[in-house]
C-alpha positions as CSV (number, residue, x, y, z in Angstrom):
1,X,-88.0,-10.1,15.5
2,X,-91.1,-10.6,13.4
3,X,-94.3,-12.2,14.6
4,X,-93.6,-15.4,12.7
5,X,-90.1,-15.6,14.1
6,X,-91.5,-15.2,17.6
7,X,-94.1,-17.9,17.0
8,X,-91.4,-20.3,15.8
9,X,-89.2,-19.5,18.8
10,X,-92.1,-20.2,21.3
11,X,-93.2,-23.3,19.4
12,X,-89.6,-24.7,19.4
13,X,-89.1,-24.0,23.1
14,X,-92.5,-25.6,24.0
15,X,-91.7,-28.6,21.9
16,X,-88.3,-29.1,23.6
17,X,-89.8,-28.7,27.0
18,X,-92.6,-31.3,26.3
19,X,-90.0,-33.7,24.8
20,X,-87.8,-33.5,27.9
21,X,-90.8,-33.9,30.3
22,X,-92.1,-36.9,28.3
23,X,-88.7,-38.5,28.1
24,X,-88.2,-38.1,31.9
25,X,-91.6,-39.4,32.7
26,X,-91.2,-42.6,30.6
27,X,-87.8,-43.3,32.0
28,X,-88.8,-42.8,35.6
29,X,-91.8,-45.1,35.1
30,X,-89.5,-47.7,33.4
31,X,-87.0,-47.6,36.3
32,X,-89.7,-47.8,38.9
33,X,-91.2,-50.9,37.2
34,X,-87.8,-52.5,37.0
35,X,-87.7,-52.4,33.2
36,X,-84.7,-50.2,32.9
37,X,-81.6,-49.5,35.1
38,X,-81.1,-46.2,36.9
39,X,-79.7,-43.5,34.6
40,X,-75.9,-43.5,34.3
41,X,-74.2,-40.1,33.7
42,X,-72.8,-39.7,30.2
43,X,-69.0,-39.9,29.7
44,X,-66.9,-37.1,28.4
45,X,-66.6,-39.0,25.1
46,X,-70.5,-39.2,24.8
47,X,-70.7,-35.4,25.3
48,X,-67.8,-34.7,23.0
49,X,-69.2,-36.6,20.0
50,X,-72.5,-34.8,20.6
51,X,-70.7,-31.5,20.4
52,X,-68.6,-32.3,17.3
53,X,-71.4,-34.1,15.4
54,X,-73.9,-31.2,15.9
55,X,-71.3,-28.5,15.3
56,X,-70.8,-29.9,11.8
57,X,-74.4,-30.8,11.4
58,X,-75.2,-27.1,11.8
59,X,-72.7,-26.3,9.0
60,X,-74.3,-28.9,6.7
61,X,-72.7,-32.2,7.5
62,X,-75.4,-34.5,8.9
63,X,-74.9,-35.7,12.5
64,X,-76.3,-39.3,11.9
65,X,-73.5,-40.5,9.6
66,X,-70.7,-39.0,11.7
67,X,-72.1,-40.3,15.0
68,X,-72.7,-43.8,13.6
69,X,-69.2,-44.0,12.3
70,X,-67.8,-43.0,15.8
71,X,-70.1,-45.3,17.7
72,X,-69.4,-48.3,15.4
73,X,-65.6,-47.7,15.5
74,X,-65.7,-47.6,19.3
75,X,-68.3,-50.4,19.6
76,X,-70.2,-48.3,22.1
77,X,-73.8,-49.4,21.3
78,X,-75.5,-52.6,20.1
79,X,-76.4,-52.1,16.4
80,X,-80.1,-52.5,17.0
81,X,-80.1,-49.6,19.4
82,X,-78.4,-47.2,17.1
83,X,-81.4,-45.7,15.2
84,X,-83.2,-44.9,18.5
85,X,-80.0,-43.5,20.1
86,X,-79.4,-41.2,17.1
87,X,-83.0,-39.9,17.0
88,X,-83.3,-39.4,20.8
89,X,-79.9,-38.0,21.3
90,X,-79.9,-35.5,18.5
91,X,-83.5,-34.4,18.9
92,X,-82.9,-31.4,21.2
93,X,-79.9,-30.0,19.3
94,X,-81.9,-30.3,16.1
95,X,-84.7,-28.3,17.7
96,X,-82.2,-25.6,18.5
97,X,-81.1,-25.6,14.8
98,X,-84.6,-25.3,13.6
99,X,-85.3,-22.3,15.9
100,X,-82.2,-20.5,14.6
101,X,-82.7,-21.1,10.9
102,X,-86.5,-20.8,10.5
103,X,-86.3,-17.4,12.2
104,X,-83.5,-16.2,10.0
105,X,-84.4,-17.6,6.5
106,X,-87.7,-16.8,4.8
107,X,-89.5,-19.8,3.1
108,X,-93.0,-19.8,1.6
109,X,-95.2,-20.9,4.6
110,X,-97.2,-23.5,2.6
111,X,-94.1,-25.2,1.4
112,X,-92.5,-25.2,4.8
113,X,-95.5,-26.4,6.8
114,X,-96.7,-29.0,4.3
115,X,-93.2,-30.6,4.0
116,X,-92.7,-30.5,7.7
117,X,-96.0,-32.2,8.4
118,X,-95.2,-34.9,5.8
119,X,-91.9,-35.6,7.4
120,X,-93.5,-35.9,10.9
121,X,-96.1,-38.3,9.6
122,X,-93.4,-40.4,7.9
123,X,-91.3,-40.3,11.0
124,X,-94.1,-41.4,13.3
125,X,-94.9,-44.4,11.1
126,X,-91.3,-45.3,10.5
127,X,-90.4,-45.3,14.2
128,X,-93.1,-47.8,14.9
129,X,-91.6,-50.1,12.3
130,X,-87.9,-49.7,13.1
131,X,-88.4,-50.1,16.9
132,X,-89.6,-53.6,16.2
133,X,-87.0,-54.7,13.6
134,X,-84.5,-57.5,14.4
135,X,-80.8,-56.7,14.6
136,X,-79.9,-58.0,11.1
137,X,-82.5,-55.9,9.4
138,X,-81.2,-52.8,11.2
139,X,-77.6,-53.6,10.4
140,X,-78.4,-54.1,6.7
141,X,-80.6,-50.9,6.6
142,X,-78.0,-48.8,8.3
143,X,-75.1,-50.2,6.2
144,X,-76.9,-49.3,3.0
145,X,-77.9,-45.9,4.5
146,X,-74.2,-45.2,5.2
147,X,-73.3,-46.1,1.6
148,X,-76.0,-43.7,0.4
149,X,-74.7,-41.0,2.7
150,X,-71.1,-41.5,1.4
151,X,-72.4,-41.3,-2.2
152,X,-74.2,-38.0,-1.5
153,X,-71.1,-36.5,0.2
154,X,-69.0,-37.4,-2.9
155,X,-71.6,-35.8,-5.2
156,X,-71.5,-32.7,-3.0
157,X,-67.7,-32.4,-3.1
158,X,-67.4,-33.0,-6.8
159,X,-70.2,-30.6,-7.7
160,X,-72.6,-33.2,-9.1
161,X,-75.5,-31.9,-7.0
162,X,-77.5,-29.2,-8.8
163,X,-76.9,-25.6,-7.8
164,X,-80.6,-24.9,-7.4
165,X,-82.6,-21.9,-8.4
166,X,-83.9,-18.8,-6.7
167,X,-87.4,-19.9,-5.6
168,X,-88.3,-19.9,-1.9
169,X,-91.5,-22.0,-2.3
170,X,-93.2,-24.6,-4.5
171,X,-96.7,-24.9,-5.9
172,X,-99.0,-27.4,-7.7
173,X,-97.7,-30.8,-8.6
174,X,-94.1,-30.0,-7.8
175,X,-95.2,-29.2,-4.2
176,X,-97.1,-32.5,-4.0
177,X,-94.1,-34.4,-5.2
178,X,-91.9,-32.7,-2.6
179,X,-94.4,-33.6,0.1
180,X,-94.4,-37.2,-0.8
181,X,-90.6,-37.4,-0.9
182,X,-90.3,-35.7,2.4
183,X,-92.7,-38.2,3.9
184,X,-90.5,-41.0,2.7
185,X,-87.4,-39.2,4.0
186,X,-89.1,-38.8,7.4
187,X,-89.8,-42.6,7.5
188,X,-86.3,-43.5,6.4
189,X,-84.7,-41.2,9.0
190,X,-85.9,-43.6,11.8
191,X,-83.5,-46.2,10.3
192,X,-80.6,-43.8,10.6
193,X,-80.7,-42.2,7.2
194,X,-80.2,-38.5,7.8
195,X,-82.7,-36.2,6.1
196,X,-80.5,-33.2,5.6
197,X,-78.5,-34.1,2.5
198,X,-81.4,-35.8,0.6
199,X,-83.7,-32.8,1.4
200,X,-81.0,-30.4,0.2
201,X,-80.7,-32.4,-3.0
202,X,-84.6,-32.5,-3.4
203,X,-85.2,-28.7,-3.1
204,X,-82.3,-27.9,-5.4
205,X,-83.5,-30.3,-8.1
206,X,-87.0,-28.7,-7.8
207,X,-85.5,-25.2,-8.5
208,X,-85.5,-23.8,-5.0
209,X,-82.7,-21.7,-3.5
210,X,-80.5,-24.2,-1.6
211,X,-80.5,-21.9,1.4
212,X,-84.2,-22.6,1.7
213,X,-83.5,-26.2,2.4
214,X,-82.0,-25.3,5.8
215,X,-85.3,-24.2,7.6
216,X,-87.2,-27.0,5.7
217,X,-84.8,-29.8,6.7
218,X,-84.1,-28.6,10.2
219,X,-87.8,-27.9,11.0
220,X,-88.7,-31.3,9.6
221,X,-86.2,-33.1,11.8
222,X,-87.0,-31.0,14.8
223,X,-90.7,-31.9,14.6
224,X,-90.3,-35.6,13.6
225,X,-87.4,-36.6,15.9
226,X,-89.2,-36.0,19.2
227,X,-92.3,-37.8,17.9
228,X,-90.4,-40.8,16.7
229,X,-88.0,-40.7,19.7
230,X,-90.8,-41.4,22.2
231,X,-91.5,-44.6,20.4
232,X,-87.9,-45.7,20.7
233,X,-87.9,-44.7,24.4
234,X,-91.0,-46.7,25.2
235,X,-89.7,-49.7,23.4
236,X,-86.3,-49.5,25.2
237,X,-84.6,-49.5,21.8
238,X,-81.9,-46.9,22.5
239,X,-78.9,-46.3,24.7
240,X,-80.0,-43.9,27.4
241,X,-76.5,-42.8,28.6
242,X,-75.2,-42.0,25.1
243,X,-78.4,-40.3,24.1
244,X,-78.1,-37.9,27.1
245,X,-74.5,-37.2,26.2
246,X,-75.4,-36.4,22.6
247,X,-78.1,-34.0,23.8
248,X,-75.9,-32.3,26.4
249,X,-72.9,-31.8,24.0
250,X,-75.0,-31.1,20.9
251,X,-76.7,-27.9,21.9
252,X,-73.5,-25.9,22.6
253,X,-72.1,-27.3,19.3
254,X,-75.1,-25.9,17.5
255,X,-74.8,-22.5,19.1
256,X,-71.1,-22.2,18.4
257,X,-71.5,-23.2,14.8
258,X,-74.5,-20.9,14.2
259,X,-73.4,-17.7,16.0
260,X,-69.6,-17.8,16.2
261,X,-68.0,-19.9,13.4
262,X,-70.9,-19.7,10.8
263,X,-68.8,-21.2,8.0
264,X,-65.7,-23.2,7.4
265,X,-63.7,-24.4,4.3
266,X,-65.5,-27.8,4.2
267,X,-64.0,-29.4,1.1
268,X,-61.3,-31.4,2.9
269,X,-63.6,-32.3,5.7
270,X,-66.2,-33.8,3.3
271,X,-63.6,-36.2,2.0
272,X,-62.6,-37.2,5.5
273,X,-66.3,-37.9,6.3
274,X,-66.6,-40.0,3.2
275,X,-63.7,-42.2,4.3
276,X,-65.0,-42.6,7.8
277,X,-68.6,-43.3,6.7
278,X,-67.5,-45.9,4.2
279,X,-65.5,-47.6,7.0
280,X,-68.6,-47.6,9.2
281,X,-70.7,-49.0,6.4
282,X,-68.3,-51.9,5.9
283,X,-68.3,-52.7,9.6
284,X,-72.1,-52.6,9.7
285,X,-72.6,-54.7,6.7
286,X,-70.0,-57.2,7.9
287,X,-71.9,-57.5,11.2
288,X,-75.1,-58.1,9.3
289,X,-73.5,-61.0,7.3
290,X,-72.1,-62.7,10.4
291,X,-74.1,-65.5,12.2
292,X,-76.6,-63.8,14.5
293,X,-76.9,-65.0,18.2
294,X,-79.8,-67.3,18.9
295,X,-82.2,-65.8,21.5
296,X,-82.4,-67.8,24.7
297,X,-85.0,-70.5,24.7
298,X,-84.9,-71.1,20.9
299,X,-83.2,-73.9,19.1
300,X,-80.0,-73.1,17.2
């Protein structure tokens, strides 16, 4: 293993440990102060969706869209808690992905680091905004995000997305453009818009080898998700039980996909995902258009 790979491995493990410690500390303080109930163990279903979503996430199908569709179909979490639950629950599995792919695929260091830093900055600012959004705004945002995800899946299946080039890095104005776009993708991710597919499309359009998108998008998410997640945790804007289940089930899913399965014939699965995601988008937008409950103490 090269020195860079060793540094990435150590940094990823340290980041995961710090995130777990911070998550535990905030939750213990909230429970002690009476602001949150005691932690309930995740169900088999919570762990199972974490495993399945992150298994396919590692193979290139984003975990946010599939998890949202499942959660919305089962009505497991209030809509306003979904963005936080997705970010908190999938943070640790994404760190595992980042360690695996950034140590296996070479990308120009300046391109990788600058795009990751931009995504983290966008994620930090975006989480602060989304954590305070009302339910209807989150429902509308996630409904639109799911429609965008479905459109990207269709473009991928039908071959509309560009094949990309051979470059493993960017320079000059093209790099600046990529940094700005990744900043925006990091911010939008806090609303439940997965970064993977848009980032893959971005680097391909800019002439990079699509395989180079994997370490960029996974390292971006691995760094921005813990940072943004802590904001959701502090604001109590996530479902703790489900998030724990996603994390527990997600890491084995990542390892199985990366080291055992490695690849699958995905064409049929993409069409299935399109149908499921469109269904979830319709449910989310329909919820946004329904009359919202009036908070206690306010006039109807």
